[in-house]
C-alpha positions as CSV (number, residue, x, y, z in Angstrom):
1,M,-2.3,6.7,22.4
2,L,0.7,7.3,20.2
3,L,2.1,4.8,17.7
4,G,5.7,4.2,18.5
5,M,8.7,3.5,16.2
6,S,9.1,-0.1,15.0
7,A,12.3,-2.1,14.4
8,S,11.8,-1.7,10.6
9,S,12.6,2.0,10.7
10,T,16.3,1.3,10.5
11,K,15.9,-0.7,7.3
12,H,13.9,2.0,5.6
13,A,16.4,4.7,6.5
14,T,19.2,2.4,5.3
15,D,17.5,1.7,2.0
16,L,17.0,5.5,1.4
17,T,20.6,6.2,2.3
18,D,21.8,3.6,-0.1
19,F,19.7,5.0,-2.9
20,V,20.9,8.6,-2.4
21,E,24.6,7.4,-2.2
22,Q,24.4,5.3,-5.3
23,D,22.4,7.8,-7.3
24,L,24.5,10.8,-6.3
25,K,27.6,8.8,-7.1
26,A,26.3,8.1,-10.6
27,R,25.6,11.8,-11.1
28,L,29.0,12.9,-9.8
29,L,30.9,10.4,-12.0
30,S,29.0,11.3,-15.1
31,G,28.9,15.0,-14.3
32,T,25.2,15.3,-15.4
33,N,21.9,16.1,-13.6
34,L,23.7,17.3,-10.4
35,P,21.8,18.9,-7.5
36,E,21.5,22.7,-8.1
37,K,23.4,23.3,-4.9
38,L,26.1,20.9,-3.8
39,T,25.5,21.3,-0.1
40,L,23.8,19.1,2.5
41,A,20.7,21.3,2.3
42,G,20.7,21.4,-1.5
43,I,21.1,17.6,-1.8
44,S,18.3,17.1,0.8
45,E,16.0,19.4,-1.2
46,H,17.0,17.7,-4.5
47,Y,16.0,14.2,-3.2
48,G,13.1,15.4,-1.0
49,V,14.3,13.5,2.0
50,S,15.4,14.5,5.5
51,M,19.0,15.4,6.4
52,T,19.9,12.2,8.2
53,P,20.3,9.9,5.2
54,I,21.9,12.8,3.3
55,R,24.6,13.2,5.9
56,I,25.4,9.5,6.0
57,A,25.5,9.2,2.1
58,V,27.7,12.3,1.8
59,G,30.0,11.0,4.5
60,N,30.4,7.7,2.6
61,L,31.1,9.6,-0.6
62,I,33.7,11.8,1.0
63,Q,35.4,8.7,2.5
64,A,35.4,7.1,-1.0
65,G,37.1,10.2,-2.4
66,I,34.1,11.0,-4.8
67,L,33.2,14.1,-2.8
68,E,35.5,16.4,-0.8
69,K,34.8,18.9,2.0
70,L,36.2,22.3,1.0
71,D,37.8,24.7,3.5
72,N,34.7,26.9,3.4
73,G,32.6,23.9,4.6
74,Q,31.0,23.4,1.2
75,L,31.3,20.3,-0.9
76,G,33.4,19.7,-4.0
77,I,33.7,16.9,-6.6
78,G,36.7,14.7,-5.7
79,V,36.9,12.9,-9.1
80,K,36.8,14.0,-12.7
81,P,33.6,13.0,-14.5
82,G,33.9,9.9,-16.7
83,R,37.1,8.6,-15.1
84,S,35.5,5.7,-13.0
85,A,33.5,2.7,-14.0
86,K,29.8,3.2,-14.3
87,P,28.1,2.5,-11.0
88,K,25.5,-0.3,-10.7
89,A,21.9,0.6,-11.4
90,V,19.7,1.5,-8.4
91,L,16.0,1.6,-7.9
92,P,14.3,5.0,-7.7
93,P,12.9,6.2,-4.3
94,P,9.3,5.3,-3.5
95,S,6.7,7.1,-5.6
96,A,3.5,8.7,-4.2
97,G,1.7,5.4,-4.8
98,D,4.4,3.5,-3.0
99,W,4.0,5.7,0.0
100,D,0.3,5.4,0.0
101,R,0.5,1.6,0.0
102,R,3.2,1.7,2.7
103,L,1.3,4.1,5.0
104,L,-2.1,2.4,4.3
105,K,-0.6,-0.7,6.0
106,E,0.4,1.6,8.9
107,V,-3.1,2.8,9.1
108,M,-4.5,-0.7,9.0
109,M,-2.3,-2.0,11.8
110,A,-3.1,1.1,13.9
111,S,-6.9,0.5,13.3
112,L,-6.6,-2.9,14.9
113,G,-6.2,-1.4,18.4
114,S,-9.1,-1.1,20.8
115,E,-8.9,2.7,20.9
116,G,-8.0,5.6,18.5
117,V,-4.4,6.0,17.6
118,Y,-2.6,9.1,16.5
119,L,0.0,9.0,13.8
120,R,2.5,11.9,14.2
121,E,4.0,13.3,11.0
122,E,7.3,14.0,12.7
123,A,7.7,10.4,14.1
124,M,6.6,8.9,10.8
125,A,9.1,11.1,8.8
126,K,11.9,10.1,11.1
127,K,10.9,6.4,10.9
128,Y,11.0,6.4,7.1
129,G,13.8,9.0,6.6
130,V,11.8,11.4,4.5
131,G,10.5,14.9,4.9
132,R,7.2,15.6,6.8
133,A,5.7,16.9,3.5
134,V,5.8,13.3,2.0
135,I,4.0,11.8,5.0
136,R,1.5,14.7,5.2
137,Q,0.6,14.4,1.5
138,S,0.2,10.6,1.6
139,L,-1.9,10.6,4.8
140,G,-4.0,13.4,3.3
141,R,-4.8,11.1,0.3
142,L,-5.6,8.3,2.7
143,A,-8.0,10.4,4.9
144,S,-11.5,8.8,4.9
145,P,-14.5,9.1,7.2
146,G,-14.4,6.6,10.0
147,L,-10.9,5.6,9.2
148,L,-8.4,8.4,9.2
149,E,-8.8,12.1,9.9
150,H,-6.5,15.0,10.6
151,V,-6.9,16.6,14.1
152,P,-5.2,20.0,14.4
153,R,-2.2,20.0,16.9
154,C,-2.8,16.3,17.6
155,G,-1.9,14.5,14.4
156,W,-3.8,12.0,12.2
157,R,-6.3,10.0,14.2
158,V,-6.9,6.4,13.1
159,S,-10.2,5.0,14.3
160,P,-10.4,1.4,15.4
161,I,-12.2,-0.9,13.1
162,D,-15.2,-2.7,14.4
163,H,-18.1,-5.0,13.3
164,E,-20.4,-2.2,12.4
165,K,-17.9,-0.5,10.1
166,V,-17.2,-3.8,8.4
167,R,-20.9,-4.4,7.9
168,S,-21.4,-0.8,6.6
169,F,-18.7,-1.1,4.0
170,L,-19.9,-4.6,2.8
171,Q,-23.4,-3.2,2.3
172,V,-22.0,-0.5,0.0
173,R,-19.7,-2.9,-1.7
174,E,-22.5,-5.4,-2.4
175,A,-24.7,-2.8,-4.0
176,M,-21.8,-1.5,-6.1
177,E,-20.6,-4.8,-7.3
178,L,-24.0,-6.3,-8.1
179,T,-24.7,-3.2,-10.1
180,A,-21.4,-3.6,-11.9
181,L,-22.2,-7.2,-12.7
182,D,-25.6,-6.2,-14.2
183,L,-23.9,-3.6,-16.3
184,A,-21.1,-5.9,-17.4
185,W,-23.4,-8.9,-18.1
186,P,-23.9,-8.4,-21.9
187,S,-20.2,-7.9,-22.5
188,L,-18.6,-10.7,-20.4
189,E,-16.5,-12.9,-22.6
190,P,-16.8,-16.7,-22.2
191,T,-13.1,-17.2,-22.9
192,V,-12.1,-14.9,-20.1
193,L,-14.6,-16.5,-17.7
194,R,-13.2,-20.0,-18.5
195,Y,-9.7,-18.8,-17.9
196,L,-10.8,-17.3,-14.5
197,L,-12.6,-20.6,-13.7
198,D,-9.5,-22.7,-14.5
199,R,-7.4,-20.3,-12.5
200,N,-9.6,-20.6,-9.4
201,R,-9.9,-24.4,-9.8
202,E,-6.1,-24.5,-9.7
203,I,-6.0,-22.3,-6.6
204,E,-8.6,-24.5,-4.9
205,S,-6.7,-27.7,-5.7
206,R,-3.2,-26.4,-4.9
207,H,-4.1,-24.3,-1.9
208,S,-2.7,-21.1,-3.4
209,R,-3.3,-17.5,-2.5
210,I,-6.7,-15.8,-3.1
211,D,-7.1,-14.4,-6.6
212,S,-9.6,-11.5,-7.1
213,Q,-9.2,-11.0,-10.8
214,L,-12.9,-12.0,-11.5
215,H,-14.1,-9.0,-9.4
216,E,-11.8,-6.6,-11.2
217,Y,-13.0,-8.0,-14.5
218,W,-16.7,-7.2,-14.2
219,I,-16.0,-3.9,-12.4
220,E,-13.9,-2.9,-15.4
221,K,-16.4,-4.2,-17.9
222,S,-19.3,-2.3,-16.3
223,G,-18.0,0.9,-17.9
224,N,-19.3,2.9,-14.9
225,I,-16.5,5.3,-13.9
226,Y,-18.1,6.0,-10.5
227,I,-18.2,2.3,-9.5
228,Q,-14.7,1.9,-10.7
229,A,-13.6,4.9,-8.7
230,F,-15.2,3.4,-5.5
231,F,-13.1,0.2,-5.8
232,K,-9.9,2.2,-6.5
233,Q,-10.4,4.3,-3.4
234,H,-8.1,3.7,-0.4
235,T,-11.0,2.8,1.8
236,A,-11.8,-0.2,-0.5
237,R,-8.1,-1.1,-0.6
238,Y,-7.9,-0.8,3.2
239,H,-10.7,-3.5,3.6
240,A,-9.0,-5.8,1.1
241,M,-5.7,-5.4,2.9
242,L,-7.6,-6.0,6.2
243,F,-9.2,-9.2,5.0
244,N,-5.9,-10.6,3.7
245,H,-4.4,-9.8,7.1
246,A,-7.3,-11.3,9.0
247,A,-7.5,-14.5,6.9
248,P,-4.0,-15.7,6.0
249,E,-5.1,-19.4,6.5
250,I,-5.1,-21.7,3.5
251,E,-8.6,-22.9,4.4
252,V,-10.0,-19.4,3.7
253,A,-8.2,-19.2,0.4
254,V,-9.7,-22.6,-0.6
255,E,-13.2,-21.5,0.5
256,M,-12.9,-18.3,-1.5
257,A,-11.7,-20.1,-4.6
258,G,-14.5,-22.6,-4.3
259,Q,-17.0,-19.7,-4.1
260,H,-15.3,-18.0,-7.1
261,C,-15.7,-21.3,-9.1
262,A,-19.4,-21.5,-8.3
263,I,-20.0,-17.9,-9.4
264,L,-18.1,-18.4,-12.7
265,E,-19.9,-21.7,-13.5
266,A,-23.2,-19.8,-13.0
267,L,-21.9,-17.0,-15.2
268,L,-21.0,-19.4,-18.0
269,A,-24.4,-21.0,-17.7
270,R,-25.9,-17.5,-18.1
271,K,-27.9,-17.8,-14.9
272,Q,-27.9,-14.2,-13.9
273,K,-30.1,-14.5,-10.8
274,L,-28.1,-17.4,-9.4
275,T,-24.9,-15.6,-10.1
276,K,-25.9,-12.5,-8.2
277,S,-27.1,-14.7,-5.3
278,L,-23.8,-16.5,-5.1
279,L,-21.8,-13.2,-5.4
280,S,-23.8,-11.7,-2.5
281,E,-23.1,-14.8,-0.4
282,H,-19.4,-14.6,-1.3
283,I,-19.2,-10.9,-0.3
284,W,-20.8,-11.5,3.1
285,T,-18.4,-14.4,3.8
286,Q,-16.0,-11.6,4.5
287,A,-18.3,-10.4,7.3
288,R,-17.9,-13.7,9.0
289,V,-14.2,-14.0,8.5
290,L,-13.5,-10.5,9.7
291,G,-16.1,-10.8,12.5
292,D,-14.2,-13.8,13.9
293,F,-10.9,-12.0,13.6
294,L,-12.2,-8.9,15.4
295,S,-13.8,-11.0,18.1
296,R,-10.4,-12.7,18.7
297,R,-8.7,-9.3,18.7
298,T,-11.2,-8.0,21.3
299,S,-10.7,-11.0,23.5
300,S,-6.9,-10.7,23.2
301,N,-7.1,-7.0,24.2
302,L,-9.3,-7.8,27.2
303,N,-7.1,-10.6,28.4
304,G,-3.9,-8.5,27.8
């Protein structure tokens, strides 16, 4: 099954076109840092995007008199540098990390189907208005066993998420995080723990979004680079994104915050065994929440 284009593709292409137009305008007016070749292909190579947003941006700049089309078909500068007002500042194009986060969400949504989905580089590049190399590099970084793999001549296959995969991930996460807590135990600071406790009490009372700073705190304080690397991997980020997608309800955020408070209170009381027990229970709450979500998804797919 192929993943089709979404309605958001137009917005992404428009954002990229706007950036190229404004950034190129700034360079032309200042006469600095211009593309090596002032041609459509040269500008496309300079910005690392496909020709479509380049053609639109160049067309707008020609219409504005900033660029001009020469008799030989090449482009020329239509204004003298420094003669016009400084253009407004624009945001840079997405970085590699930005693309990874954006495409990780694509992978997550594709994984919610009942069968494997193939993400095609060409279709994704067209959707986002970038070159295929950007898409290929990002998907390559996101590739992970049981989640995303490259199949020659077919594309990138996204495997559907199921109860067993959730359970397998949480087994590894529990082992990693409990070890991190043991390693961090001697260096956990009461002032930080009290801040985190106050933060989660506020979330619990005001029904705010889930806050995971306490997990990040003892993972960092563990000092174990391999545990830290595990939680920075895209697979771990995928499951965090999946959980937030599956449980947007305020009731879940309140439940999580309440469990956070209990863990932090046990930490402040220096009850290590109780803290680890509460942390394990908290981690496996995700299995229940995700399990309910996946069951509803399966039922919906069967009825649909």
